[in-house]
C-alpha positions as CSV (number, residue, x, y, z in Angstrom):
1,M,35.1,-5.3,17.0
2,D,36.5,-2.9,14.2
3,L,34.7,0.2,13.0
4,S,34.3,-1.2,9.4
5,T,32.2,-4.1,10.6
6,T,29.8,-1.8,12.5
7,I,29.4,0.5,9.5
8,L,28.7,-2.5,7.3
9,S,26.3,-3.9,9.8
10,L,24.5,-0.4,9.8
11,F,24.4,-0.5,6.1
12,L,22.8,-3.9,6.1
13,I,20.0,-2.7,8.3
14,F,19.7,0.2,6.0
15,C,19.4,-2.2,3.0
16,R,16.2,-3.7,4.4
17,I,14.6,-0.7,5.7
18,G,15.5,1.7,3.0
19,S,14.3,-0.7,0.3
20,C,11.0,-1.3,2.3
21,L,10.3,2.3,2.7
22,M,10.9,2.8,-1.1
23,V,7.8,0.7,-1.8
24,L,5.6,1.1,1.4
25,P,2.5,3.3,1.0
26,G,2.9,6.8,2.3
27,F,6.7,6.8,2.6
28,S,7.2,6.1,-1.1
29,S,4.9,8.7,-2.3
30,S,6.3,10.8,-5.2
31,R,5.1,14.0,-3.3
32,V,7.9,13.3,-0.8
33,P,11.2,14.5,-2.1
34,V,13.9,11.8,-2.6
35,Q,16.4,13.4,-0.2
36,V,13.8,13.4,2.4
37,R,12.9,9.8,1.9
38,L,16.8,9.0,1.9
39,F,17.3,10.7,5.2
40,L,14.0,9.3,6.6
41,A,15.2,5.8,5.9
42,F,18.7,6.4,7.2
43,A,17.3,7.9,10.7
44,I,14.8,4.9,11.1
45,S,17.7,2.6,10.5
46,L,20.0,4.4,13.2
47,A,17.0,4.3,15.5
48,L,16.4,0.6,15.2
49,S,20.1,-0.3,15.1
50,P,20.5,-0.8,19.1
51,V,18.1,-3.6,18.9
52,L,19.5,-5.2,15.7
53,L,23.1,-4.9,15.9
54,P,23.8,-7.4,18.6
55,T,22.6,-9.9,16.1
56,L,24.1,-8.6,13.0
57,L,27.6,-7.8,14.2
58,P,28.8,-11.5,14.8
59,L,27.4,-12.4,11.5
60,M,29.1,-9.6,9.5
61,E,32.4,-10.2,11.5
62,R,32.6,-13.8,10.5
63,A,31.5,-13.2,6.8
64,T,33.8,-12.8,3.8
65,D,33.5,-9.9,1.5
66,S,31.6,-12.1,-1.0
67,D,29.3,-13.1,1.8
68,R,28.8,-9.6,2.7
69,L,27.9,-8.7,-0.6
70,S,25.3,-11.5,-0.8
71,L,23.7,-10.4,2.5
72,M,23.3,-6.9,1.2
73,M,21.6,-8.2,-1.9
74,T,19.3,-10.6,-0.1
75,E,18.4,-7.9,2.3
76,L,17.4,-5.5,-0.5
77,L,15.2,-8.3,-1.9
78,N,13.6,-8.9,1.6
79,G,12.9,-5.1,2.2
80,I,11.3,-4.8,-1.3
81,F,9.1,-7.9,-0.8
82,I,8.0,-6.6,2.6
83,G,7.1,-3.1,1.2
84,L,5.4,-4.8,-1.8
85,L,3.0,-6.6,0.6
86,G,2.1,-3.4,2.2
87,R,1.9,-1.8,-1.2
88,T,-0.7,-4.3,-2.5
89,F,-3.3,-2.7,0.0
90,M,-2.9,0.7,-1.4
91,I,-3.2,-0.7,-5.0
92,A,-6.5,-2.7,-3.9
93,L,-7.7,0.7,-2.4
94,Q,-6.9,2.7,-5.6
95,F,-8.5,-0.1,-7.8
96,G,-11.6,-0.2,-5.6
97,A,-11.9,3.6,-5.5
98,S,-11.5,3.7,-9.3
99,F,-14.5,1.5,-9.8
100,V,-16.5,3.6,-7.4
101,A,-15.6,6.7,-9.5
102,S,-16.7,5.0,-12.6
103,A,-20.0,3.7,-11.0
104,V,-20.9,7.1,-9.9
105,G,-20.0,8.9,-13.2
106,L,-16.7,10.6,-11.9
107,G,-14.4,8.4,-14.0
108,Q,-13.5,11.2,-16.3
109,A,-12.7,13.9,-13.7
110,L,-9.0,13.7,-13.6
111,G,-6.8,15.0,-10.9
112,A,-3.2,14.7,-9.8
113,G,-2.2,11.6,-8.2
114,I,-0.9,11.2,-4.6
115,E,0.9,8.1,-4.4
116,D,2.3,8.3,-8.0
117,G,2.8,11.0,-10.5
118,E,0.1,9.7,-12.9
119,H,-3.1,11.4,-13.3
120,G,-6.3,9.7,-12.0
121,A,-9.9,10.1,-11.1
122,T,-10.4,12.9,-8.4
123,L,-12.3,10.6,-6.3
124,V,-9.3,8.2,-6.1
125,T,-7.1,11.0,-5.3
126,L,-9.3,12.0,-2.3
127,V,-9.7,8.5,-1.2
128,T,-5.9,7.5,-1.2
129,L,-4.8,11.0,0.3
130,T,-7.4,10.4,3.2
131,A,-6.2,6.8,3.7
132,T,-2.5,7.8,3.7
133,T,-3.3,10.5,6.2
134,L,-5.0,8.1,8.5
135,I,-2.0,5.7,8.5
136,F,0.1,8.5,10.1
137,V,-2.7,9.9,12.3
138,T,-3.5,6.4,13.8
139,N,0.2,5.9,14.4
140,L,0.5,2.9,12.1
141,H,3.9,4.1,10.9
142,A,5.1,3.5,14.3
143,E,3.8,-0.1,14.2
144,I,5.5,-0.5,10.8
145,A,8.8,0.1,12.6
146,R,8.1,-2.5,15.3
147,A,7.1,-4.9,12.3
148,L,10.2,-4.3,10.6
149,I,12.2,-5.3,13.9
150,A,10.0,-8.5,14.1
151,S,10.8,-9.2,10.4
152,Y,14.3,-10.2,11.5
153,T,12.8,-12.9,13.5
154,A,10.5,-14.2,10.6
155,M,13.0,-13.6,8.0
156,P,16.6,-13.8,9.4
157,V,19.4,-12.2,7.7
158,N,21.5,-15.5,7.4
159,A,18.6,-17.3,5.8
160,G,18.7,-15.2,2.6
161,Y,15.7,-14.7,0.5
162,S,13.2,-17.6,0.1
163,V,11.6,-17.5,-3.3
164,R,8.9,-20.1,-2.4
165,A,7.9,-18.6,0.9
166,G,7.8,-15.1,-0.7
167,L,5.4,-16.4,-3.5
168,V,3.2,-18.0,-0.8
169,S,3.0,-14.9,1.3
170,L,2.4,-12.7,-1.8
171,T,-0.4,-15.0,-3.0
172,D,-2.1,-15.0,0.4
173,N,-1.7,-11.2,0.5
174,L,-3.2,-10.8,-3.0
175,D,-6.0,-13.0,-1.9
176,E,-6.7,-10.8,1.1
177,T,-6.5,-7.6,-0.8
178,F,-8.8,-8.9,-3.6
179,M,-11.5,-9.5,-0.7
180,L,-10.8,-6.0,0.6
181,C,-11.3,-4.5,-2.8
182,L,-14.6,-6.4,-3.2
183,K,-15.7,-5.4,0.2
184,I,-15.1,-1.8,-0.6
185,A,-16.6,-1.7,-3.9
186,S,-19.7,-4.0,-3.2
187,P,-22.2,-1.3,-2.6
188,F,-21.3,0.5,-5.9
189,V,-21.3,-2.7,-7.8
190,L,-25.0,-3.3,-6.7
191,Y,-25.7,0.5,-7.4
192,A,-24.1,0.3,-10.9
193,L,-26.0,-2.8,-11.9
194,L,-29.3,-1.4,-10.9
195,V,-28.8,2.1,-12.3
196,N,-27.5,0.9,-15.7
197,F,-30.3,-1.8,-15.9
198,A,-32.9,0.9,-15.0
199,I,-31.4,3.3,-17.7
200,G,-31.1,0.6,-20.4
201,L,-34.8,-0.4,-19.8
202,A,-36.0,3.3,-19.9
203,N,-34.0,3.9,-23.0
204,K,-35.6,0.8,-24.8
205,L,-39.2,2.0,-23.7
206,T,-38.7,5.7,-25.0
207,P,-35.9,5.5,-27.7
208,Q,-36.8,9.1,-28.9
209,I,-35.6,10.6,-25.6
210,P,-31.9,10.6,-24.8
211,I,-32.4,8.9,-21.3
212,Y,-28.7,8.6,-20.6
213,F,-27.7,12.2,-20.9
214,I,-30.9,13.1,-18.9
215,S,-30.1,10.5,-16.1
216,M,-26.5,11.5,-15.7
217,P,-27.0,14.2,-12.9
218,F,-29.4,11.8,-11.0
219,V,-26.8,8.9,-11.2
220,L,-24.2,11.2,-10.1
221,A,-26.1,12.5,-7.1
222,G,-27.3,9.1,-6.1
223,G,-23.6,7.8,-6.1
224,L,-22.4,10.7,-4.2
225,I,-25.1,10.1,-1.5
226,I,-24.1,6.5,-1.2
227,F,-20.5,7.5,-1.1
228,G,-21.1,10.0,1.5
229,Y,-22.7,7.4,3.7
230,S,-20.1,4.6,3.1
231,I,-16.9,6.6,3.2
232,G,-16.5,6.0,6.8
233,D,-16.9,2.2,6.6
234,F,-14.8,2.3,3.2
235,L,-11.8,3.6,5.2
236,T,-12.4,1.7,8.3
237,I,-12.2,-1.6,6.5
238,F,-9.0,-0.5,4.7
239,L,-7.2,0.5,8.0
240,Q,-8.4,-2.7,9.8
241,S,-6.9,-4.8,7.1
242,F,-3.7,-2.8,6.8
243,A,-3.3,-2.7,10.6
244,R,-4.0,-6.5,10.8
245,W,-1.2,-7.1,8.1
246,V,1.2,-4.9,10.2
247,A,0.5,-6.7,13.3
248,Q,0.8,-10.1,12.0
249,G,3.0,-9.7,9.1
């Protein structure tokens, strides 16, 4: 077994793991410098290589140069696809938190983003930062490493990238994350409907009084009280769904 085959096999591992971490929540945050993300992906690839190399070395040894290039491209696609499936959970959480911020009257209070460089509602930043921290505190990042090893069984290197299977998995994942977003935001959907109906009714009964501006502090206070009581369940539902995806793929 020559050295070039070993190096190419290691790079093949790096293609899937590096592209996955480039999209996966937490690791892909714009707050993490690019050099740190690069060396982190390289370190994880080296750490997982003793388990994966016995399978990849014979495959790379028999492959021609064009086959090796094709394997690298498909591994990049597989890694991005796996990371995208995890990313949809964070997108659902951000969308749910954005609705919560709008429902309680904090939609215009902008702050710096955590996962990306765009400015968003301060409440969204708080929720995403807390969720990202909990992913690492609960050791889900270690479970992600185990899931990446298991992905070589579910998505073998020599099988290439299956577009049909990928679309089916993405559709199922979007369905699950949509339900996750609905569960998270459901108390605030009801709160927004009741509050806006009451404000609109009061405004019709007393058109001379600016009910909307008078009611804003009370709407904000009520929304923050509900948010304070529900934030624990809010994050627990997210972590359970994300952990179930990591465990089951």
